[in-house]
C-alpha positions, 0 to 999 in steps of 0.5 A: 153553522157558520155563515157560508154554510147557511147562505148556500142552504137559504138560496138552495131553499128558495130555489126549492121554492121556485120551482115547485111553484113552477111545478105546482102552476103547469097546467092539468093534463088530464089523464096524468097524474101528480105524483110528487106534493109540490104544495107540500115540498113548497111549504117545507121549503119555505119553512126552512128558508125562514130558519136559514133567515134567522140563523143568517139575521142572529150569525150578523147580531142582529137580536132576533130573540124578541126580548125573551132572555132564558136565564 
């Protein structure tokens, strides 16, 4: 996966996190059920964003392996 696609996914995940944060913090309306688990969506998008950030670092040449090398 190239740098362009990785950055698109990274910024998309950031947008989903921001939207989920907004939707989670809306005031509760009595009588209306929340059908979409925004907290779970936010956690999943944040995890994808972290993975894409690590992938960007590895694409630009920053060692993210923590000193461990595969034999």
